[in-house]
N, CA and C atoms as a LAMMPS dump frame, in Angstrom:
ITEM: TIMESTEP
0
ITEM: NUMBER OF ATOMS
201
ITEM: BOX BOUNDS ff ff ff
-5.0000000000000000e+02 5.0000000000000000e+02
-5.0000000000000000e+02 5.0000000000000000e+02
-5.0000000000000000e+02 5.0000000000000000e+02
ITEM: ATOMS id mol type element x y z
1 1 1 N 43.89 -5.742 5.2
2 1 2 C 42.561 -5.261 5.515
3 1 3 C 41.526 -6.206 4.89
4 2 1 N 40.657 -6.753 5.729
5 2 2 C 39.633 -7.678 5.25
6 2 3 C 38.364 -6.923 4.895
7 3 1 N 37.81 -7.291 3.787
8 3 2 C 36.509 -6.745 3.395
9 3 3 C 35.47 -7.848 3.571
10 4 1 N 34.841 -7.869 4.712
11 4 2 C 33.829 -8.885 5.008
12 4 3 C 32.452 -8.362 4.627
13 5 1 N 32.249 -8.176 3.353
14 5 2 C 30.965 -7.69 2.862
15 5 3 C 30.152 -8.898 2.413
16 6 1 N 29.008 -9.075 3.048
17 6 2 C 28.141 -10.19 2.669
18 6 3 C 27.418 -9.852 1.373
19 7 1 N 27.197 -10.849 0.54
20 7 2 C 26.448 -10.571 -0.695
21 7 3 C 25.017 -10.182 -0.364
22 8 1 N 24.494 -9.246 -1.13
23 8 2 C 23.117 -8.792 -0.892
24 8 3 C 22.13 -9.846 -1.363
25 9 1 N 21.089 -10.027 -0.556
26 9 2 C 20.042 -10.978 -0.931
27 9 3 C 19.133 -10.337 -1.968
28 10 1 N 18.654 -11.161 -2.902
29 10 2 C 17.712 -10.657 -3.903
30 10 3 C 16.35 -10.462 -3.248
31 11 1 N 15.642 -9.422 -3.642
32 11 2 C 14.289 -9.233 -3.094
33 11 3 C 13.364 -10.376 -3.518
34 12 1 N 12.455 -10.696 -2.639
35 12 2 C 11.496 -11.765 -2.905
36 12 3 C 10.311 -11.167 -3.671
37 13 1 N 10.411 -11.174 -5.01
38 13 2 C 9.395 -10.519 -5.827
39 13 3 C 8.022 -11.18 -5.762
40 14 1 N 7.912 -12.514 -5.732
41 14 2 C 6.561 -13.087 -5.598
42 14 3 C 5.886 -12.663 -4.29
43 15 1 N 6.64 -12.636 -3.196
44 15 2 C 6.064 -12.19 -1.923
45 15 3 C 5.664 -10.723 -2.012
46 16 1 N 6.473 -9.929 -2.664
47 16 2 C 6.159 -8.508 -2.835
48 16 3 C 4.873 -8.32 -3.62
49 17 1 N 4.696 -9.126 -4.667
50 17 2 C 3.469 -9.019 -5.472
51 17 3 C 2.245 -9.427 -4.662
52 18 1 N 2.381 -10.471 -3.848
53 18 2 C 1.26 -10.922 -3.018
54 18 3 C 0.901 -9.856 -1.99
55 19 1 N 1.909 -9.28 -1.338
56 19 2 C 1.643 -8.22 -0.356
57 19 3 C 0.989 -7.011 -1.013
58 20 1 N 1.448 -6.667 -2.203
59 20 2 C 0.866 -5.537 -2.925
60 20 3 C -0.593 -5.809 -3.272
61 21 1 N -0.893 -7.032 -3.715
62 21 2 C -2.272 -7.379 -4.056
63 21 3 C -3.166 -7.341 -2.821
64 22 1 N -2.693 -7.887 -1.709
65 22 2 C -3.482 -7.87 -0.471
66 22 3 C -3.713 -6.441 0.004
67 23 1 N -2.67 -5.631 -0.026
68 23 2 C -2.811 -4.241 0.414
69 23 3 C -3.757 -3.479 -0.501
70 24 1 N -3.685 -3.709 -1.802
71 24 2 C -4.569 -3.012 -2.742
72 24 3 C -6.021 -3.407 -2.535
73 25 1 N -6.273 -4.7 -2.385
74 25 2 C -7.645 -5.166 -2.168
75 25 3 C -8.196 -4.614 -0.855
76 26 1 N -7.388 -4.652 0.197
77 26 2 C -7.831 -4.105 1.483
78 26 3 C -8.111 -2.619 1.413
79 27 1 N -7.264 -1.884 0.71
80 27 2 C -7.454 -0.434 0.585
81 27 3 C -8.737 -0.112 -0.178
82 28 1 N -8.939 -0.781 -1.309
83 28 2 C -10.12 -0.497 -2.123
84 28 3 C -11.4 -0.891 -1.402
85 29 1 N -11.399 -2.05 -0.737
86 29 2 C -12.615 -2.474 -0.047
87 29 3 C -12.934 -1.579 1.146
88 30 1 N -11.917 -1.198 1.917
89 30 2 C -12.198 -0.325 3.056
90 30 3 C -12.603 1.074 2.594
91 31 1 N -12.042 1.541 1.484
92 31 2 C -12.448 2.841 0.94
93 31 3 C -13.898 2.806 0.493
94 32 1 N -14.301 1.72 -0.15
95 32 2 C -15.689 1.582 -0.593
96 32 3 C -16.639 1.558 0.592
97 33 1 N -16.297 0.799 1.625
98 33 2 C -17.145 0.735 2.819
99 33 3 C -17.221 2.107 3.492
100 34 1 N -16.093 2.795 3.577
101 34 2 C -16.068 4.1 4.235
102 34 3 C -16.919 5.116 3.48
103 35 1 N -16.884 5.087 2.149
104 35 2 C -17.659 6.07 1.387
105 35 3 C -19.143 5.747 1.361
106 36 1 N -19.511 4.481 1.521
107 36 2 C -20.94 4.156 1.506
108 36 3 C -21.556 4.275 2.907
109 37 1 N -20.76 4.066 3.954
110 37 2 C -21.267 4.16 5.321
111 37 3 C -20.557 5.292 6.058
112 38 1 N -20.578 6.486 5.512
113 38 2 C -19.824 7.588 6.108
114 38 3 C -20.542 8.255 7.267
115 39 1 N -21.766 7.882 7.559
116 39 2 C -22.473 8.389 8.728
117 39 3 C -22.976 9.816 8.592
118 40 1 N -23.141 10.314 7.398
119 40 2 C -23.732 11.628 7.197
120 40 3 C -22.746 12.767 6.997
121 41 1 N -21.512 12.613 7.372
122 41 2 C -20.538 13.69 7.225
123 41 3 C -19.674 13.423 5.987
124 42 1 N -20.122 13.953 4.856
125 42 2 C -19.41 13.701 3.611
126 42 3 C -18.059 14.421 3.588
127 43 1 N -17.947 15.588 4.235
128 43 2 C -16.657 16.295 4.26
129 43 3 C -15.589 15.462 4.965
130 44 1 N -15.942 14.868 6.082
131 44 2 C -14.991 14.023 6.801
132 44 3 C -14.64 12.8 5.954
133 45 1 N -15.642 12.256 5.268
134 45 2 C -15.385 11.092 4.421
135 45 3 C -14.424 11.454 3.293
136 46 1 N -14.557 12.637 2.715
137 46 2 C -13.658 13.057 1.638
138 46 3 C -12.255 13.338 2.157
139 47 1 N -12.146 13.857 3.382
140 47 2 C -10.818 14.064 3.962
141 47 3 C -10.123 12.725 4.188
142 48 1 N -10.866 11.76 4.701
143 48 2 C -10.29 10.44 4.916
144 48 3 C -9.937 9.802 3.577
145 49 1 N -10.728 10.059 2.552
146 49 2 C -10.419 9.539 1.219
147 49 3 C -9.095 10.099 0.71
148 50 1 N -8.796 11.366 1.007
149 50 2 C -7.501 11.938 0.641
150 50 3 C -6.348 11.195 1.302
151 51 1 N -6.541 10.829 2.567
152 51 2 C -5.522 10.05 3.266
153 51 3 C -5.386 8.673 2.613
154 52 1 N -6.508 8.081 2.23
155 52 2 C -6.471 6.785 1.56
156 52 3 C -5.71 6.875 0.244
157 53 1 N -5.928 7.937 -0.52
158 53 2 C -5.231 8.085 -1.802
159 53 3 C -3.734 8.241 -1.57
160 54 1 N -3.354 9.028 -0.556
161 54 2 C -1.933 9.181 -0.236
162 54 3 C -1.336 7.834 0.184
163 55 1 N -2.095 7.062 0.956
164 55 2 C -1.627 5.737 1.367
165 55 3 C -1.488 4.813 0.16
166 56 1 N -2.436 4.888 -0.766
167 56 2 C -2.36 4.062 -1.971
168 56 3 C -1.115 4.398 -2.778
169 57 1 N -0.804 5.669 -2.914
170 57 2 C 0.401 6.057 -3.641
171 57 3 C 1.648 5.532 -2.94
172 58 1 N 1.662 5.603 -1.618
173 58 2 C 2.805 5.08 -0.865
174 58 3 C 2.942 3.575 -1.075
175 59 1 N 1.804 2.858 -1.057
176 59 2 C 1.844 1.41 -1.263
177 59 3 C 2.382 1.064 -2.645
178 60 1 N 1.995 1.836 -3.645
179 60 2 C 2.485 1.58 -4.992
180 60 3 C 3.996 1.744 -5.039
181 61 1 N 4.492 2.819 -4.442
182 61 2 C 5.931 3.055 -4.451
183 61 3 C 6.657 1.997 -3.625
184 62 1 N 6.078 1.586 -2.523
185 62 2 C 6.762 0.681 -1.592
186 62 3 C 6.756 -0.771 -2.051
187 63 1 N 5.613 -1.258 -2.538
188 63 2 C 5.468 -2.685 -2.788
189 63 3 C 5.416 -3.085 -4.26
190 64 1 N 5.314 -2.152 -5.17
191 64 2 C 5.233 -2.521 -6.587
192 64 3 C 6.516 -3.209 -7.032
193 65 1 N 6.395 -4.225 -7.872
194 65 2 C 7.61 -4.894 -8.352
195 65 3 C 8.494 -3.943 -9.146
196 66 1 N 9.78 -4.122 -9.026
197 66 2 C 10.719 -3.227 -9.702
198 66 3 C 11.52 -3.982 -10.759
199 67 1 N 10.873 -4.851 -11.524
200 67 2 C 11.636 -5.573 -12.55
201 67 3 C 11.751 -4.778 -13.807
């Protein structure tokens, strides 16, 4: 019986850090723009902010380095 198991590739941590930084900067800048130009409906802006916070938490779990 042959065990043809390929060795697992190591994660590309520098690329992961760059993606995390880009995603964080994009999230913070778009959140700032959304809260300053919300068009008068602050309740809708706060609901969208909740989605942004949930997305930020997901990004931290997904892209943060695991060293």
